[in-house]
MDTraj code that builds the backbone (N, CA, C; nanometers):
import mdtraj as md
import numpy as np

residues = "MET ASN LYS ALA ILE ILE GLY LYS LYS LEU GLY MET THR GLN VAL PHE SER ALA ASP GLY LYS VAL ILE PRO VAL THR VAL ILE ALA ALA GLY PRO CYS PRO VAL VAL GLN VAL LYS THR LEU GLU ARG ASP GLY TYR SER ALA VAL LYS LEU GLY PHE ASP GLU VAL LYS GLU ASN THR LEU ASN LYS PRO GLN ALA GLY LEU PHE LYS LYS ALA ASN VAL PRO ALA GLN LYS VAL LEU ARG GLU PHE ARG LEU GLU ASN ALA GLU ASN MET LYS VAL GLY ASP VAL VAL THR CYS GLU THR PHE ALA GLU GLY ASP LYS ILE ASP VAL SER GLY VAL SER LYS GLY HIS GLY PHE THR GLY VAL ILE LYS ARG TRP ASN ASN HIS ARG LEU LYS GLU THR HIS GLY VAL GLY PRO VAL HIS ARG GLU VAL GLY SER MET GLY ALA ASN SER SER PRO SER ARG VAL PHE LYS GLY LYS HIS MET ALA GLY GLN TYR GLY HIS GLU ASN VAL THR VAL LEU ASN LEU GLU VAL VAL LYS VAL ASP LYS GLU ARG ASN VAL ILE LEU VAL LYS GLY ALA VAL PRO GLY PRO VAL LYS GLY ILE VAL THR LEU ARG ASN SER VAL LYS ALA".split()
xyz = np.array([
    [-1.6296, -9.4637, 7.8103],
    [-1.6934, -9.3336, 7.8023],
    [-1.7823, -9.3270, 7.6791],
    [-1.9081, -9.2904, 7.6995],
    [-1.9980, -9.2815, 7.5846],
    [-2.0634, -9.1440, 7.5689],
    [-2.0413, -9.0536, 7.6667],
    [-2.0958, -8.9182, 7.6563],
    [-1.9938, -8.8183, 7.7095],
    [-1.9762, -8.7072, 7.6387],
    [-1.8839, -8.6030, 7.6841],
    [-1.9194, -8.4719, 7.6169],
    [-1.8828, -8.3617, 7.6826],
    [-1.9075, -8.2284, 7.6270],
    [-1.8130, -8.1304, 7.6954],
    [-1.7858, -8.0181, 7.6275],
    [-1.7034, -7.9114, 7.6843],
    [-1.7947, -7.7990, 7.7295],
    [-1.7576, -7.7329, 7.8391],
    [-1.8411, -7.6246, 7.8892],
    [-1.7604, -7.5157, 7.9569],
    [-1.8323, -7.4132, 8.0018],
    [-1.7707, -7.3009, 8.0718],
    [-1.8450, -7.2789, 8.2026],
    [-1.7699, -7.2709, 8.3121],
    [-1.8307, -7.2510, 8.4440],
    [-1.8808, -7.1073, 8.4557],
    [-2.0090, -7.0905, 8.4865],
    [-2.0690, -6.9581, 8.4969],
    [-2.0849, -6.9111, 8.6404],
    [-2.0762, -7.0025, 8.7371],
    [-2.0927, -6.9652, 8.8769],
    [-2.1826, -7.0642, 8.9491],
    [-2.2183, -7.0303, 9.0735],
    [-2.3020, -7.1191, 9.1546],
    [-2.4309, -7.0490, 9.1958],
    [-2.5350, -7.1297, 9.2182],
    [-2.6628, -7.0795, 9.2677],
    [-2.7300, -7.1950, 9.3426],
    [-2.8572, -7.1822, 9.3669],
    [-2.9293, -7.2906, 9.4335],
    [-3.0672, -7.3062, 9.3724],
    [-3.1157, -7.4295, 9.3718],
    [-3.2499, -7.4590, 9.3223],
    [-3.3212, -7.5422, 9.4277],
    [-3.4535, -7.5524, 9.4134],
    [-3.5341, -7.6293, 9.5076],
    [-3.5815, -7.7573, 9.4414],
    [-3.5723, -7.8674, 9.5144],
    [-3.6208, -7.9949, 9.4641],
    [-3.7726, -8.0018, 9.4804],
    [-3.8317, -8.1100, 9.4300],
    [-3.9774, -8.1246, 9.4364],
    [-4.0282, -8.1303, 9.5803],
    [-3.9449, -8.1844, 9.6726],
    [-3.9880, -8.1942, 9.8124],
    [-3.9439, -8.0734, 9.8957],
    [-3.8959, -7.9665, 9.8296],
    [-3.8648, -7.8422, 9.9000],
    [-3.7239, -7.8291, 9.9526],
    [-3.6372, -7.9242, 9.9219],
    [-3.4994, -7.9166, 9.9706],
    [-3.4169, -7.8229, 9.8821],
    [-3.3234, -7.7494, 9.9452],
    [-3.2356, -7.6588, 9.8718],
    [-3.1156, -7.7382, 9.8193],
    [-3.0885, -7.7258, 9.6900],
    [-2.9756, -7.7975, 9.6279],
    [-2.8758, -7.6948, 9.5736],
    [-2.7512, -7.6923, 9.6260],
    [-2.6499, -7.6031, 9.5682],
    [-2.6034, -7.6577, 9.4335],
    [-2.6010, -7.5730, 9.3308],
    [-2.5661, -7.6203, 9.1970],
    [-2.4642, -7.5259, 9.1328],
    [-2.3836, -7.5834, 9.0436],
    [-2.2943, -7.5055, 8.9589],
    [-2.3568, -7.4953, 8.8208],
    [-2.3602, -7.3737, 8.7670],
    [-2.4189, -7.3494, 8.6350],
    [-2.3079, -7.3583, 8.5308],
    [-2.3253, -7.4474, 8.4336],
    [-2.2245, -7.4683, 8.3297],
    [-2.2887, -7.4475, 8.1926],
    [-2.2289, -7.3563, 8.1142],
    [-2.2716, -7.3381, 7.9752],
    [-2.2067, -7.4493, 7.8933],
    [-2.2845, -7.5498, 7.8570],
    [-2.2313, -7.6704, 7.7916],
    [-2.2671, -7.6721, 7.6444],
    [-2.1635, -7.6602, 7.5593],
    [-2.1856, -7.6657, 7.4156],
    [-2.2467, -7.5372, 7.3624],
    [-2.2889, -7.5391, 7.2339],
    [-2.2776, -7.6518, 7.1401],
    [-2.1326, -7.6768, 7.0982],
    [-2.0983, -7.8046, 7.0803],
    [-1.9622, -7.8453, 7.0475],
    [-1.9612, -7.9171, 6.9120],
    [-1.9132, -7.8523, 6.8075],
    [-1.9062, -7.9196, 6.6765],
    [-1.7953, -8.0236, 6.6737],
    [-1.8167, -8.1307, 6.5987],
    [-1.7143, -8.2333, 6.5803],
    [-1.6157, -8.1828, 6.4749],
    [-1.4900, -8.1632, 6.5157],
    [-1.3873, -8.1074, 6.4267],
    [-1.3091, -8.2187, 6.3567],
    [-1.2911, -8.3319, 6.4251],
    [-1.2127, -8.4418, 6.3671],
    [-1.2578, -8.5736, 6.4281],
    [-1.2598, -8.6777, 6.3461],
    [-1.2911, -8.8126, 6.3931],
    [-1.1708, -8.9019, 6.3666],
    [-1.1178, -8.9627, 6.4714],
    [-1.0030, -9.0520, 6.4569],
    [-1.0515, -9.1968, 6.4581],
    [-0.9989, -9.2776, 6.3658],
    [-1.0436, -9.4155, 6.3514],
    [-0.9311, -9.5124, 6.3861],
    [-0.9710, -9.6350, 6.4154],
    [-0.8745, -9.7383, 6.4521],
    [-0.7821, -9.7708, 6.3351],
    [-0.8345, -9.7720, 6.2136],
    [-0.7548, -9.8076, 6.0964],
    [-0.6506, -9.7000, 6.0636],
    [-0.6907, -9.5730, 6.0713],
    [-0.6021, -9.4655, 6.0291],
    [-0.5112, -9.4147, 6.1416],
    [-0.5641, -9.4044, 6.2647],
    [-0.4904, -9.3418, 6.3738],
    [-0.4473, -9.4388, 6.4839],
    [-0.4952, -9.5630, 6.4780],
    [-0.4572, -9.6593, 6.5808],
    [-0.5502, -9.6613, 6.7000],
    [-0.6422, -9.5664, 6.7065],
    [-0.7421, -9.5648, 6.8137],
    [-0.8597, -9.4802, 6.7664],
    [-0.9730, -9.5008, 6.8285],
    [-1.0925, -9.4255, 6.7885],
    [-1.1199, -9.3159, 6.8902],
    [-1.1405, -9.1962, 6.8409],
    [-1.1682, -9.0817, 6.9270],
    [-1.2365, -8.9738, 6.8447],
    [-1.2880, -8.8747, 6.9141],
    [-1.3528, -8.7623, 6.8474],
    [-1.2995, -8.6335, 6.9087],
    [-1.2737, -8.5341, 6.8235],
    [-1.2217, -8.4048, 6.8694],
    [-1.3330, -8.3016, 6.8597],
    [-1.3677, -8.2437, 6.9761],
    [-1.4758, -8.1456, 6.9835],
    [-1.4200, -8.0053, 7.0017],
    [-1.4901, -7.9068, 6.9469],
    [-1.4548, -7.7670, 6.9654],
    [-1.5583, -7.6972, 7.0516],
    [-1.5181, -7.5816, 7.1068],
    [-1.6101, -7.5059, 7.1933],
    [-1.5705, -7.3588, 7.1925],
    [-1.6686, -7.2721, 7.1982],
    [-1.6494, -7.1280, 7.2095],
    [-1.5961, -7.0683, 7.0791],
    [-1.6872, -7.0321, 6.9911],
    [-1.6520, -6.9811, 6.8579],
    [-1.5750, -6.8495, 6.8663],
    [-1.4695, -6.8382, 6.7841],
    [-1.3860, -6.7176, 6.7812],
    [-1.3612, -6.6762, 6.6360],
    [-1.3006, -6.5580, 6.6172],
    [-1.2640, -6.5126, 6.4834],
    [-1.1450, -6.5936, 6.4324],
    [-1.1455, -6.6210, 6.3040],
    [-1.0410, -6.7049, 6.2459],
    [-0.9032, -6.6394, 6.2526],
    [-0.8977, -6.5052, 6.2509],
    [-0.7676, -6.4378, 6.2528],
    [-0.6986, -6.4438, 6.3890],
    [-0.7655, -6.5004, 6.4895],
    [-0.7004, -6.5188, 6.6201],
    [-0.6220, -6.6497, 6.6271],
    [-0.6339, -6.7340, 6.5238],
    [-0.5676, -6.8652, 6.5239],
    [-0.4433, -6.8618, 6.4371],
    [-0.3518, -6.9575, 6.4614],
    [-0.2379, -6.9715, 6.3714],
    [-0.2794, -7.0569, 6.2510],
    [-0.1902, -7.0713, 6.1530],
    [-0.2258, -7.1372, 6.0275],
    [-0.2633, -7.2845, 6.0441],
    [-0.1880, -7.3650, 6.1240],
    [-0.2292, -7.5056, 6.1414],
    [-0.3675, -7.5194, 6.2044],
    [-0.3973, -7.4345, 6.3057],
    [-0.5290, -7.4407, 6.3692],
    [-0.6387, -7.3998, 6.2705],
    [-0.6147, -7.2907, 6.1983],
    [-0.7146, -7.2449, 6.1019],
    [-0.7376, -7.3490, 5.9925],
    [-0.6292, -7.4178, 5.9513],
    [-0.6420, -7.5210, 5.8481],
    [-0.7262, -7.6382, 5.8933],
    [-0.7164, -7.6730, 6.0234],
    [-0.7962, -7.7835, 6.0776],
    [-0.9454, -7.7529, 6.0670],
    [-0.9840, -7.6309, 6.1026],
    [-1.1252, -7.5937, 6.0974],
    [-1.1729, -7.5759, 5.9534],
    [-1.0833, -7.5277, 5.8665],
    [-1.1201, -7.5107, 5.7264],
    [-1.1450, -7.6451, 5.6603],
    [-1.0599, -7.7445, 5.6932],
    [-1.0761, -7.8782, 5.6372],
    [-1.2074, -7.9418, 5.6836],
    [-1.2429, -7.9155, 5.8092],
    [-1.3657, -7.9722, 5.8649],
    [-1.4896, -7.8924, 5.8257],
    [-1.4665, -7.7715, 5.7662],
    [-1.5771, -7.6832, 5.7304],
    [-1.6606, -7.6484, 5.8536],
    [-1.5867, -7.6145, 5.9618],
    [-1.6488, -7.5818, 6.0905],
    [-1.5988, -7.4438, 6.1323],
    [-1.6833, -7.3581, 6.1904],
    [-1.6363, -7.2272, 6.2390],
    [-1.5217, -7.2431, 6.3397],
    [-1.4299, -7.1477, 6.3406],
    [-1.3135, -7.1536, 6.4300],
    [-1.3581, -7.1588, 6.5758],
    [-1.2929, -7.2461, 6.6526],
    [-1.3280, -7.2644, 6.7932],
    [-1.2069, -7.2321, 6.8817],
    [-1.2346, -7.1754, 6.9993],
    [-1.1273, -7.1362, 7.0912],
    [-1.0677, -7.2571, 7.1635],
    [-1.1523, -7.3568, 7.1950],
    [-1.1091, -7.4719, 7.2759],
    [-1.1249, -7.6002, 7.1957],
    [-1.0268, -7.6873, 7.2031],
    [-1.0336, -7.8201, 7.1416],
    [-1.0057, -7.9254, 7.2477],
    [-1.0869, -8.0299, 7.2492],
    [-1.0646, -8.1409, 7.3412],
    [-1.0922, -8.2728, 7.2687],
    [-1.0139, -8.3736, 7.2998],
    [-1.0313, -8.5045, 7.2367],
    [-1.0886, -8.6028, 7.3375],
    [-1.1879, -8.6806, 7.2963],
    [-1.2535, -8.7775, 7.3835],
    [-1.2565, -8.9138, 7.3146],
    [-1.2221, -9.0176, 7.3886],
    [-1.2294, -9.1530, 7.3354],
    [-1.3679, -9.2109, 7.3651],
    [-1.4625, -9.1742, 7.2838],
    [-1.5997, -9.2194, 7.3017],
    [-1.6203, -9.3555, 7.2372],
    [-1.7120, -9.4339, 7.2958],
    [-1.7399, -9.5673, 7.2425],
    [-1.8021, -9.5602, 7.1037],
    [-1.8797, -9.4555, 7.0792],
    [-1.9469, -9.4417, 6.9491],
    [-1.8769, -9.3390, 6.8605],
    [-1.7464, -9.3185, 6.8807],
    [-1.6733, -9.2138, 6.8072],
    [-1.6787, -9.2355, 6.6564],
    [-1.6632, -9.3614, 6.6139],
    [-1.6567, -9.3875, 6.4693],
    [-1.7932, -9.3733, 6.4021],
    [-1.8997, -9.3666, 6.4815],
    [-2.0328, -9.3449, 6.4244],
    [-2.0634, -9.1966, 6.4046],
    [-1.9788, -9.1097, 6.4606],
    [-2.0004, -8.9662, 6.4485],
    [-1.9321, -8.9144, 6.3218],
    [-1.9789, -8.8014, 6.2730],
    [-1.9249, -8.7428, 6.1505],
    [-1.8765, -8.6009, 6.1784],
    [-1.7763, -8.5588, 6.1009],
    [-1.7264, -8.4221, 6.1118],
    [-1.8402, -8.3256, 6.0762],
    [-1.8600, -8.2273, 6.1601],
    [-1.9690, -8.1314, 6.1389],
    [-2.0881, -8.1557, 6.2281],
    [-2.0998, -8.2779, 6.2855],
    [-2.2058, -8.3030, 6.3828],
    [-2.1878, -8.2110, 6.5032],
    [-2.2970, -8.1804, 6.5712],
    [-2.2914, -8.0902, 6.6865],
    [-2.3397, -8.1638, 6.8116],
    [-2.2574, -8.1596, 6.9159],
    [-2.2935, -8.2176, 7.0457],
    [-2.3503, -8.1068, 7.1326],
    [-2.4707, -8.1261, 7.1844],
    [-2.5368, -8.0238, 7.2668],
    [-2.5553, -8.0743, 7.4090],
    [-2.6077, -7.9870, 7.4941],
    [-2.6296, -8.0234, 7.6342],
    [-2.7334, -8.1338, 7.6487],
    [-2.8129, -8.1574, 7.5439],
    [-2.9138, -8.2631, 7.5499],
    [-2.8505, -8.4015, 7.5549],
    [-2.7168, -8.4081, 7.5351],
    [-2.6467, -8.5356, 7.5501],
    [-2.6677, -8.5919, 7.6895],
    [-2.6782, -8.5030, 7.7877],
    [-2.6994, -8.5450, 7.9266],
    [-2.8439, -8.5198, 7.9663],
    [-2.8877, -8.5943, 8.0662],
    [-3.0254, -8.5819, 8.1138],
    [-3.0257, -8.5679, 8.2653],
    [-3.1356, -8.5187, 8.3167],
    [-3.1502, -8.5018, 8.4610],
    [-3.1322, -8.6363, 8.5335],
    [-3.0486, -8.6359, 8.6372],
    [-3.0221, -8.7584, 8.7138],
    [-2.8961, -8.8318, 8.6722],
    [-2.8350, -8.7919, 8.5590],
    [-2.7101, -8.8573, 8.5152],
    [-2.5987, -8.8320, 8.6156],
    [-2.5097, -8.9297, 8.6299],
    [-2.3892, -8.9153, 8.7105],
    [-2.2729, -8.8817, 8.6175],
    [-2.1992, -8.7753, 8.6498],
    [-2.0926, -8.7307, 8.5611],
    [-1.9646, -8.7026, 8.6399],
    [-1.8522, -8.7000, 8.5663],
    [-1.7234, -8.6560, 8.6198],
    [-1.6897, -8.5233, 8.5534],
    [-1.6513, -8.4244, 8.6325],
    [-1.6202, -8.2912, 8.5804],
    [-1.4730, -8.2610, 8.6037],
    [-1.4023, -8.2227, 8.4970],
    [-1.2596, -8.1908, 8.5058],
    [-1.2375, -8.0447, 8.4705],
    [-1.1425, -7.9818, 8.5410],
    [-1.1077, -7.8432, 8.5133],
    [-0.9760, -7.8088, 8.5801],
    [-0.9272, -7.6889, 8.5548],
    [-0.8035, -7.6404, 8.6167],
    [-0.8405, -7.5595, 8.7400],
    [-0.7906, -7.6002, 8.8555],
    [-0.8267, -7.5358, 8.9814],
    [-0.7716, -7.3939, 8.9903],
    [-0.8261, -7.3150, 9.0800],
    [-0.7802, -7.1771, 9.0998],
    [-0.6339, -7.1771, 9.1448],
    [-0.5533, -7.0873, 9.0893],
    [-0.4139, -7.0756, 9.1289],
    [-0.3990, -6.9838, 9.2497],
    [-0.3202, -7.0268, 9.3483],
    [-0.2985, -6.9478, 9.4701],
    [-0.1551, -6.8978, 9.4808],
    [-0.0737, -6.9240, 9.3768],
    [0.0645, -6.8779, 9.3806],
    [0.1490, -6.9557, 9.4797],
    [0.2583, -6.8929, 9.5274],
    [0.3477, -6.9563, 9.6251],
    [0.2884, -6.9366, 9.7638],
    [0.2549, -7.0460, 9.8308],
    [0.1889, -7.0379, 9.9617],
    [0.2655, -7.1186, 10.0650],
    [0.2403, -7.0869, 10.1914],
    [0.3039, -7.1580, 10.3018],
    [0.2347, -7.2890, 10.3328],
    [0.2896, -7.3603, 10.4313],
    [0.2384, -7.4948, 10.4630],
    [0.1004, -7.4912, 10.5263],
    [0.0645, -7.3815, 10.5918],
    [-0.0663, -7.3759, 10.6579],
    [-0.1770, -7.3682, 10.5536],
    [-0.1595, -7.2831, 10.4527],
    [-0.2614, -7.2719, 10.3492],
    [-0.2556, -7.3906, 10.2535],
    [-0.1330, -7.4350, 10.2206],
    [-0.1181, -7.5390, 10.1192],
    [-0.1538, -7.6773, 10.1712],
    [-0.1131, -7.7097, 10.2955],
    [-0.1313, -7.8452, 10.3488],
    [-0.2176, -7.8502, 10.4735],
    [-0.2698, -7.7337, 10.5165],
    [-0.3565, -7.7292, 10.6351],
    [-0.2806, -7.7678, 10.7619],
    [-0.1507, -7.7341, 10.7693],
    [-0.0711, -7.7619, 10.8892],
    [-0.1169, -7.6738, 11.0048],
    [-0.0816, -7.7181, 11.1290],
    [-0.1097, -7.6376, 11.2481],
    [-0.0062, -7.5263, 11.2613],
    [-0.0453, -7.4189, 11.3301],
    [0.0509, -7.3153, 11.3669],
    [0.1435, -7.3683, 11.4762],
    [0.2603, -7.3061, 11.4895],
    [0.3460, -7.3360, 11.6046],
    [0.2903, -7.2655, 11.7279],
    [0.3400, -7.3031, 11.8450],
    [0.2895, -7.2439, 11.9688],
    [0.3191, -7.0943, 11.9725],
    [0.2290, -7.0208, 12.0362],
    [0.2427, -6.8756, 12.0465],
    [0.3174, -6.8346, 12.1738],
    [0.3983, -6.9241, 12.2310],
    [0.4686, -6.8970, 12.3568],
    [0.6073, -6.8419, 12.3300],
    [0.6755, -6.7991, 12.4386],
    [0.8112, -6.7453, 12.4286],
    [0.9068, -6.8543, 12.3823],
    [1.0018, -6.8164, 12.2985],
    [1.1025, -6.9118, 12.2539],
    [1.0674, -6.9808, 12.1239],
    [0.9450, -6.9601, 12.0748],
    [0.9035, -7.0275, 11.9517],
    [0.9264, -6.9375, 11.8306],
    [0.9056, -6.8080, 11.8473],
    [0.9098, -6.7133, 11.7361],
    [1.0477, -6.6996, 11.6753],
    [1.0679, -6.6031, 11.5855],
    [0.9707, -6.4971, 11.5549],
    [0.8639, -6.5380, 11.4528],
    [0.8755, -6.6576, 11.3929],
    [0.7785, -6.7004, 11.2925],
    [0.6956, -6.8151, 11.3494],
    [0.5636, -6.8001, 11.3450],
    [0.4749, -6.9024, 11.4010],
    [0.4024, -6.9814, 11.2925],
    [0.4244, -6.9455, 11.1657],
    [0.3579, -7.0149, 11.0559],
    [0.4574, -7.0936, 10.9711],
    [0.5765, -7.1186, 11.0233],
    [0.6777, -7.1899, 10.9453],
    [0.6521, -7.3403, 10.9489],
    [0.7307, -7.4132, 10.8708],
    [0.7037, -7.5552, 10.8501],
    [0.7333, -7.6398, 10.9732],
    [0.8246, -7.5957, 11.0598],
    [0.8570, -7.6749, 11.1793],
    [0.9717, -7.7716, 11.1551],
    [0.9754, -7.8791, 11.2310],
    [1.0880, -7.9733, 11.2265],
    [1.0992, -8.0418, 11.0904],
    [1.2230, -8.0561, 11.0431],
    [1.2503, -8.1254, 10.9168],
    [1.2934, -8.2701, 10.9405],
    [1.3100, -8.3101, 11.0670],
    [1.3538, -8.4463, 11.0974],
    [1.4763, -8.4442, 11.1871],
    [1.5265, -8.5619, 11.2206],
    [1.6414, -8.5744, 11.3109],
    [1.7702, -8.5293, 11.2423],
    [1.8653, -8.4778, 11.3229],
    [1.9921, -8.4284, 11.2694],
    [2.0844, -8.5421, 11.2249],
    [2.1141, -8.6357, 11.3160],
    [2.2190, -8.7350, 11.2900],
    [2.1708, -8.8486, 11.2007],
    [2.0468, -8.8878, 11.2175],
    [1.9940, -8.9956, 11.1345],
    [1.8477, -8.9664, 11.1040],
    [1.8070, -8.9550, 10.9794],
    [1.8787, -8.9919, 10.8574],
    [1.9589, -8.8785, 10.7941],
    [1.9698, -8.7619, 10.8607],
    [2.0475, -8.6479, 10.8102],
    [1.9989, -8.5988, 10.6732],
    [1.8719, -8.6083, 10.6509],
    [1.8143, -8.5588, 10.5260],
    [1.6643, -8.5390, 10.5468],
    [1.6030, -8.4718, 10.4529],
    [1.4578, -8.4515, 10.4567],
    [1.3922, -8.5600, 10.3717],
    [1.2961, -8.6293, 10.4285],
    [1.2297, -8.7373, 10.3559],
    [1.1521, -8.6816, 10.2357],
    [1.1450, -8.7620, 10.1299],
    [1.0638, -8.7262, 10.0143],
    [0.9163, -8.7176, 10.0550],
    [0.8474, -8.6202, 9.9967],
    [0.7053, -8.6051, 10.0271],
    [0.6769, -8.5161, 10.1455],
    [0.7827, -8.4602, 10.2068],
    [0.7636, -8.3688, 10.3198],
    [0.6768, -8.2510, 10.2773],
    [0.5751, -8.2206, 10.3572],
    [0.4861, -8.1090, 10.3256],
    [0.5592, -7.9772, 10.3500],
    [0.5853, -7.9047, 10.2402],
    [0.6578, -7.7792, 10.2497],
    [0.5849, -7.6709, 10.1699],
    [0.6332, -7.5480, 10.1825],
    [0.5745, -7.4370, 10.1083],
    [0.6024, -7.4532, 9.9595],
    [0.5172, -7.3970, 9.8759],
    [0.5395, -7.4080, 9.7328],
    [0.4170, -7.3653, 9.6534],
    [0.4209, -7.3929, 9.5236],
    [0.3112, -7.3582, 9.4336],
    [0.1855, -7.4366, 9.4713],
    [0.0738, -7.3668, 9.4815],
    [-0.0515, -7.4289, 9.5236],
    [-0.1619, -7.3930, 9.4256],
    [-0.2296, -7.4927, 9.3736],
    [-0.3399, -7.4697, 9.2811],
    [-0.2939, -7.4700, 9.1370],
    [-0.3839, -7.4296, 9.0460],
    [-0.3612, -7.4254, 8.9021],
    [-0.3127, -7.5610, 8.8507],
    [-0.3909, -7.6647, 8.8791],
    [-0.3605, -7.7990, 8.8323],
    [-0.4904, -7.8681, 8.7922],
    [-0.4766, -7.9718, 8.7105],
    [-0.5953, -8.0434, 8.6638],
    [-0.6607, -8.1194, 8.7796],
    [-0.7891, -8.0965, 8.7973],
    [-0.8644, -8.1606, 8.9058],
    [-0.9909, -8.2210, 8.8466],
    [-1.0236, -8.3432, 8.8891],
    [-1.1473, -8.4090, 8.8449],
    [-1.2315, -8.4437, 8.9667],
    [-1.3563, -8.4010, 8.9660],
    [-1.4516, -8.4350, 9.0725],
    [-1.5441, -8.5432, 9.0190],
    [-1.5522, -8.6553, 9.0923],
    [-1.6259, -8.7724, 9.0448],
    [-1.7699, -8.7751, 9.0968],
    [-1.8542, -8.8431, 9.0205],
    [-1.9909, -8.8772, 9.0624],
    [-2.0763, -8.7578, 9.1036],
    [-2.0709, -8.6504, 9.0249],
    [-2.1632, -8.5401, 9.0470],
    [-2.2943, -8.5694, 8.9739],
    [-2.4002, -8.5106, 9.0223],
    [-2.5326, -8.5389, 8.9652],
    [-2.5836, -8.4217, 8.8825],
    [-2.6382, -8.4521, 8.7660],
    [-2.7025, -8.3490, 8.6830],
    [-2.8414, -8.3214, 8.7409],
    [-2.8617, -8.1974, 8.7852],
    [-2.9889, -8.1605, 8.8470],
    [-3.0901, -8.1161, 8.7414],
    [-3.0421, -8.0408, 8.6405],
    [-3.1331, -7.9895, 8.5382],
    [-3.0565, -7.9616, 8.4095],
    [-3.1228, -7.9812, 8.2963],
    [-3.0668, -7.9484, 8.1652],
    [-3.1602, -7.8489, 8.0977],
    [-3.1073, -7.7281, 8.0709],
    [-3.1854, -7.6234, 8.0051],
    [-3.1445, -7.6191, 7.8579],
    [-3.2270, -7.6774, 7.7708],
    [-3.1938, -7.6884, 7.6287],
    [-3.1917, -7.5522, 7.5593],
    [-3.2821, -7.4619, 7.6009],
    [-3.2917, -7.3321, 7.5350],
    [-3.1677, -7.2465, 7.5602],
    [-3.1114, -7.2540, 7.6804],
    [-2.9954, -7.1709, 7.7147],
    [-2.8634, -7.2472, 7.7019],
    [-2.8685, -7.3745, 7.6622],
    [-2.7479, -7.4592, 7.6561],
    [-2.6757, -7.4623, 7.7909],
    [-2.7522, -7.4862, 7.8962],
    [-2.6983, -7.4812, 8.0322],
    [-2.7274, -7.6123, 8.1044],
    [-2.6293, -7.6583, 8.1823],
    [-2.6462, -7.7764, 8.2680],
    [-2.6219, -7.7348, 8.4124],
    [-2.7129, -7.7716, 8.5006],
    [-2.6964, -7.7470, 8.6436],
    [-2.6451, -7.8746, 8.7092],
    [-2.5295, -7.8633, 8.7748],
    [-2.4644, -7.9793, 8.8366],
    [-2.4632, -7.9613, 8.9876],
    [-2.5033, -8.0636, 9.0600],
    [-2.5083, -8.0558, 9.2057],
    [-2.3674, -8.0458, 9.2636],
    [-2.3458, -7.9443, 9.3491],
    [-2.2154, -7.9289, 9.4142],
    [-2.1221, -7.8376, 9.3365],
    [-1.9961, -7.8351, 9.3813],
    [-1.8957, -7.7458, 9.3230],
    [-1.8097, -7.8209, 9.2223],
    [-1.7603, -7.7463, 9.1245],
    [-1.6682, -7.8029, 9.0257],
    [-1.5411, -7.7189, 9.0271],
    [-1.4272, -7.7772, 8.9827],
    [-1.3011, -7.7044, 8.9904],
    [-1.2950, -7.5843, 8.8968],
    [-1.2129, -7.4855, 8.9357],
    [-1.1847, -7.3742, 8.8473],
    [-1.2578, -7.2463, 8.8833],
    [-1.2122, -7.1344, 8.8268],
    [-1.2769, -7.0054, 8.8507],
    [-1.3979, -6.9871, 8.7604],
    [-1.4710, -6.8793, 8.7820],
    [-1.5809, -6.8423, 8.6919],
    [-1.5224, -6.8153, 8.5531],
    [-1.5898, -6.8639, 8.4502],
    [-1.5480, -6.8580, 8.3091],
    [-1.4353, -6.9564, 8.2783],
    [-1.4039, -7.0447, 8.3727],
    [-1.3044, -7.1487, 8.3462],
    [-1.3634, -7.2592, 8.2597],
    [-1.2788, -7.3200, 8.1757],
    [-1.3233, -7.4279, 8.0869],
    [-1.3249, -7.5599, 8.1637],
    [-1.4345, -7.6348, 8.1502],
    [-1.4470, -7.7657, 8.2148],
    [-1.4942, -7.8679, 8.1118],
    [-1.4666, -7.9932, 8.1392],
    [-1.5170, -8.1017, 8.0545],
    [-1.6062, -8.1921, 8.1385],
    [-1.7178, -8.2325, 8.0796],
    [-1.8138, -8.3198, 8.1462],
    [-1.8163, -8.4547, 8.0741],
    [-1.8035, -8.5628, 8.1519],
    [-1.8087, -8.6975, 8.0973],
    [-1.8985, -8.7834, 8.1839],
    [-1.9565, -8.8866, 8.1256],
    [-2.0355, -8.9776, 8.2085],
    [-1.9427, -9.0456, 8.3088],
    [-1.9912, -9.0678, 8.4287],
    [-1.9086, -9.1150, 8.5389],
    [-1.8546, -9.2553, 8.5130],
    [-1.7276, -9.2776, 8.5475],
    [-1.6652, -9.4080, 8.5265],
    [-1.6793, -9.4980, 8.6487],
    [-1.7179, -9.4424, 8.7637],
    [-1.7252, -9.5202, 8.8875],
    [-1.8642, -9.5208, 8.9477],
    [-1.9631, -9.4734, 8.8743],
    [-2.0985, -9.4669, 8.9298],
    [-2.1519, -9.6071, 8.9552],
])
top = md.Topology()
chain = top.add_chain()
for i, resn in enumerate(residues, 1):
    res = top.add_residue(resn, chain, resSeq=i)
    for name in ("N", "CA", "C"):
        top.add_atom(name, md.element.get_by_symbol(name[0]), res)
traj = md.Trajectory(xyz[None], top)
């Protein structure tokens, strides 16, 4: 990984390409992200850089968090993320990473926390079919159905699709394309959808499988 930034999902819209095609895009407010800490191979055992995002008042932080920003001489940030960048040791505390890190046409991976749907049934969670709407099937037609044979193996196999918590988990979408970078507004337009709700925090990295 040699490029990364933190951003906030603002929503979706569409833009037109040069040949007139409509491109659905997600608008992401990316950066500016100050470098809060630089980890080195000699001192920490690995090289990485810690970026901040979304400036907040210092009195909203606890003492260890406030001390980290005070030591770095950087304004207090709401979000902290660590990235193992190839050029991490060349960066300095106080440097600022902006949306200009990425350019139009770059392939990126976007990570975020997906929308939470609470406790859901098997139809919504796993896209199962309904049971038949005929006599003798009810009274519930959206239940999970057969759990397996009675006598053998006399248990439910691991991995059985059942009702439960759905959503609110880390999701990464690979190989998305950067359609446009707006330097004045600190905005990146990414082709397609990215995980999470509006105003959700996302991280953008150069694609590992492009």
